[in-house]
N, C-alpha and C positions, 0 to 999 in steps of 0.2 A: 666790695672787692677792689675798689679803687685805691691806689697807693697814695701816700701822703703827698699833698700838693707840693710841687717843686718850688724852689725859691724864685722870686719874680725876676731875678737877673738872668735866669736861664730859660724860663718859659713865659711867654706872654699869653695870658688866658683871656678869652673873649668875655668871660664873666667869672664871678666868684660863686662857687657852690656853697650851699648852706653848711655851716659848721657842724650842726647836729640834725639828724633826721632819724625817726624811729623805724623807718622801713628798710629792711634788707630784702628787697623784692626778689621774687623768684628763688628765694631761699639761698641765694649765693652770697658769699661774703663780700663786704664792701671794699676790702683791701686786697691788692695783689702785689707781687714783688717786683720792684724795679731795681735792676742791678746798678751799682755805681758805674759800670761800664757803659750804661745807656746814655747816649748824648742826644737829647731832644732838640729839635730845631728851635731857633729863637723866634721864628715867625709864627703868627697865630694860625690856628687851625681854620681851614676854610669852612665856615658855618652857613654860608648863604646857599641859595639854590644852585645846584650843579647845572653847568651848561648842557643843554640838550637840544636836539633837533625835534621839532614837532611837525609831523606830517600835516599838510593842509587838509587832508581827508580824514584826519583822526584827532581826537583830543588827547591821545596817548603820547607820552614823552618817550623818545627813543634814546636811551643812553648808551647802548651797546653798539657793536659793529653792524652797520646796515648797508644794504645795496639797493639802488633805485632802478626800476624798470619803467620804460616809457611805452605804454600801450594805449595811446590816445589820451591818457590822463596819468598823472603821477601816482605811482604805487610804491610803497615802501615795504620791503620785507626785512624784518629785523630779528636778530637773536639778542636777548638782553645782555649776555656776557659772552666773551670770546673764550672757547675752551683752552686754547694755547696760553692765553694770558692768565686764565684761572690756574693752570698748572704752574706757571711761573710764580704767581702770587703765593701759591701754597709753599713752594720751596723757600721763598723769602720769609714767609711766616715762620717756618721751621728755624731759620737762622735767627730771626728775632727772638724766638722763644729760648734759644740757646744762650743768648747774650743778656737777656733782660729778666728771665724767669717770670714772665707776665702771663703764664697759663691761666690763673684764676680770673684776671680781669678781662681776658679775651673771651672766656666762656661766658662771663656775665654780660659782655657787650652783645654777643649773639642772642643770648636768652632775652635780654630786655628789649631788643628790637622785635623779636618774635612773640614775646609774651603778652602783647596787647590784643591778641586775636579774640574776637567774639563770634562764636559760631552762629549766633542769632541774627547777625547782620550779613546779608548776602553781597552788598556792593563793595567793590574795591575802590579806594583804599580805606573806606569808612570802617571796614571790618577789622582793621589792624593787621597784625602779623608781620612777618619779616619783609619789610618794604624799604629799608634804608632811612626811614624817617628820623632815626636817632642821631643822624649827623647834623640835624638842624638844631640851632640854639634853643628854639622854643621847647623841644622835647628834652634836651640835655638839662634844662633847668628844673625838670620835675624832681621832686625830693627823692624819689626812689632811684634816680640816676646819678646821684651825687658821686663825683669822682670819675665818672665815665669819660669826662673830657680827657683824662690821662690815657685811656685806651685809644681814643680817637687820635690823640697826638702820636701815639706809637704806630697806628695803622695808616695814617694819612700818607706818609711817604710811599707806602706800597700802592695805595690808590692812585697817587700821582704817576707812579712808574707804570701802572697797568690801567690806563683809562678805559680800556674795553671791558672792565669788570665793574659791575654795579656795586654800590654800597651794600645793598641787601645781600648779595652773594658774598661779598668780602667779609661782612660781619659773621655770616654763618660758616664760611670757610675757616675763618680764624678760630671760631668756637670749637668746631669739630676737630680741627688740627691740634688744638691745644689739649683736648681730651686724649687724643691718640698718642701725642708726643709725651704725655705724662704717664703713659703706661696703660691707658684705658682701652676700651674696645674700638674697633673700626666702626665708624658711624656710616650707615648706608645713605650717603648724601646725594642729592641731585642739585643742579644749579640752573640758572636762567631766570632768576627773580628780577622783576621790574621794580625800579625805584619810583618813589613818589617825587613830585617835581617842586614842591614848595612847602614852607612851614605851615601853611593853612591846611595841609593834609596830614599833619601830625595828630595822633590820637589824644584824647583828653587825659588829664592826669588822673591817677587813681586806678589804673588798670592792673597794676602789679601787686603781688602779695605783701602783707605786712608780717614782720617776724614775731610780733607779740600781741596779737589780737585777743580779745576776751575769750573767744572760743576757737582756739587754734585749728582743731581738726575740721570744724565746720567752715572756717574761713578758707582753709586750703581747698576744700571741695567747692566752695562758691567760686573761687578764682579759676581753678583748673578745670572744673566741669564746664565753665563758660568757654574754655578753649577746646572742648571736645575730648579731654583726657579723663582717665578713670583713676581709681584708687591705686592700682598697680603702677601706673605712670607717675602718680604723685610721689610714691615712696621711692621708686627708682630714680627719678630726677632729683629727689632730695639727697641722694647718695653723692651728688656732685659736690656736696659740702666737704667731701674728703680733700678738696683743694681749697687753698686760700685762708685768709684771716679776716676777722672783723675788727675794725678800729673804732673805739668809743667816740673819738672826735668827729667821726663821719656818721655813724649809725646810732650811737647811743648804747651800743651793746659791746660787751667784751672788756677785757683788761687792756691797759695801755701796753703791757709787755708780759711775756711769759718765758719760761726756760726754753720753749721751742721757737720763739720768735725774736729773742733779744739780739741774736747774731745774724739775722737775715735768713737766707740770701736776699739781696736787695735791701731796701730800707728796713731797718729793724722795727719791731713793735707790733702791736695788735695781739689778738688771741685767735688761735686756730682751733678747728674742730678735731683735728688729728695731729699726731706727733710729726708725721712726715707729710706736711701739708702741700707738697708739690708732687706727690705720688698719687695716682688715681688707682684706688683699690677699694675693698669693702671694709676697710678699717673704721670708717665713719659709723657703720651700723654696730660694729662690735663695741666701739668706745661709747656710743650713746646708750647702748644696752647696759654696759657695766658701770659707767659713771664713777670710775674709781680715781680719776685724775682731775683735780680742781683747776689745773692749767689748761684743760680742754673745754671748749665752749659748748654749751647745750642751750639752745634757744627754746622758747615755748613750742614753736612749730617743729623742732627736732624731737622734743620729748613726746609730742603727740603721736609720733610714729609707733611708739611702743605702748602708749596709753590707750589709743583707739583700737578696738578689737579687729576691725577690718584692715587697718594699716599694719597692725602688728603681725598679721599672717605673712605679709611680704617682708617686713623688716627683719623678722626672725629668720626667714629663708635666706635673705641676702647676707645676714651676719654669718651664716654657716656655709653658704655656697657662693663664692665669688663668680664662678662661671655663669650661674643663673642671673646674678646681678648685672654682669656685663651684657648679657644677651638682652635683658629687659631694658637696661639703660639705653643701649644703642637704638632700640626701637622707639623708645619714648623721646629721645633726643631728636630723632629724625621727624617724628610727628610734630613736635613743637616747632621745629625749624621750617617745616613745609606748610602747615595749615595756615590758611589766610593769605599766603603769598600768591602773587600772580606770576606765572611762569611763561616765558617766551623762549623757545617753543613750549607749547602746553605740556608736553611730556617731560620737559626738563632736559638737562644736559648732564651726562656722567663724565667725570674726568679720571675715574679709577681705571688703571691699566690692569684689567683682570688677567690673571695667569692663563694663557691659552694652552689647551692640552697639546702635548707633543704630537706632531703630525707624523704618522708612520711613513716610512719610505714607500713610495708607490710601487706597485708591481710593474716592472718594465720587461716586457717579453723579449726586448732586444738583447737582454743579458744572456739569453739562452740561444742566441744565434751561433752558427758555426762559421768559422773563417772570418773574413773581414766584411762579408756581405750581411747587411742588416735585414731583419724580417720586415715584410710589408705591414702596414697598419692593420689590414684585414687579418693577417696571420697573428699579429699581436693580440687582437681582440679575441680571436678563436682560442689561442693558447691560454689567455687569461681566464676565459669562460670555463675551459676544461680544468684549469688549475683550481678555480673556486668550486667547481662541481664536485671535486673529491675532497673538499674540506679546507683548502687553502684560502688565504685572504691577504690583502696588502699588509695588515698589521699583525698577522698571525701565521708564521711559517707552518707549512704542512709537516705534521709529525712524521718521523721516520717509522716505516713499518719494517722492523728488523727481520721478521720471518720472511716477508716478501723479498727483502734485499738478499737474504741468504739463498732463496730459491733462484733468484736471478743470477747470482754469482755461480751457483752450481751448474745452472743451465749453460751459462757462458763457458765455463770450464769444459763441460761435456762436448759442446760444439767445437771448441778449440782442439780438444783431444781427438775428436773424430776427424777433423780436417788434417791434423798432423799425421794421424794413422793412415789416411788415404794417401 
């Protein structure tokens, strides 16, 4: 998914990634689009351990906003990331996407940080998962992560601006936001992931999928089952190939250029899975099924989705029903993003401003007062109780009883006539 390496006079890289590697791990393309408008900083990405405060009572690193209480001994209460800063970072990521078209590489960044999870290991961070370890040079050098230095270069200024956001949260925030901004589903994300503190806590190489193994379907199951995912999750997540391109100089897969990639946006070149490779939809499944266009990429692991009987059930469904694909993709993406992560607070943090139901105007008995004198609170309560007893409520006006109204009017007229006659 990574874009072509920029010239050395504009970007100083901490290391050179391998020119060719056969892995397109987590099924995402190795190339993403960088716009000519994008101006990368000339300084090197910070790849060393992040500064953090370590409580004398704990071995855990605290990288987020913390507050200290003195109760005989030092106690530190910490949330891994600050919700306000998370919201600010999300808005900055949206602006970054508009100017650089880097949706694919940000998706890949989040996936590769999370995709090392092993459900068979209980200890954190040994079990892998989204823990920010990918910002260390030791992990960036893994063959499957070739080119992700470019994603880190893009995201680092946002990390610098919002130090109260962990790398682990920032990577997942960027990935989910990229999906949503490309027209994909809303991902049910939570935040508060704790970062690892040093390169010695990075996972070993070889945790991510290969694009062309001898037995593609079995290979996918071996890798994703290890992460606690199932066949439906595998197929749904594969649908993210609707975004991005693969570059042969990076992954060993794809054409140097096609009719869909020769003009960008961003740096031209590579081979995409879909014609509109910056739009998130279900066209990946339709194109893989039909295989009518030689300019569209089909990897062995892509073909396996329609060759394997169990995978095919879901692939056929998603090719026909985009709504079903979006629903299953959102769930699978959230699983991948959450499993293995250490959250602080344990329940996580939500930054989604859910639409609150409109609050009906409360029933105010004072509106029914006569003259300038208001009713007492006791009278208001009594009047409200009587109002609700006959079917009224604060959010539902009492329906008019027209027959009763007519009787009341007639009675009133009769009384008035009698008074006037007397």
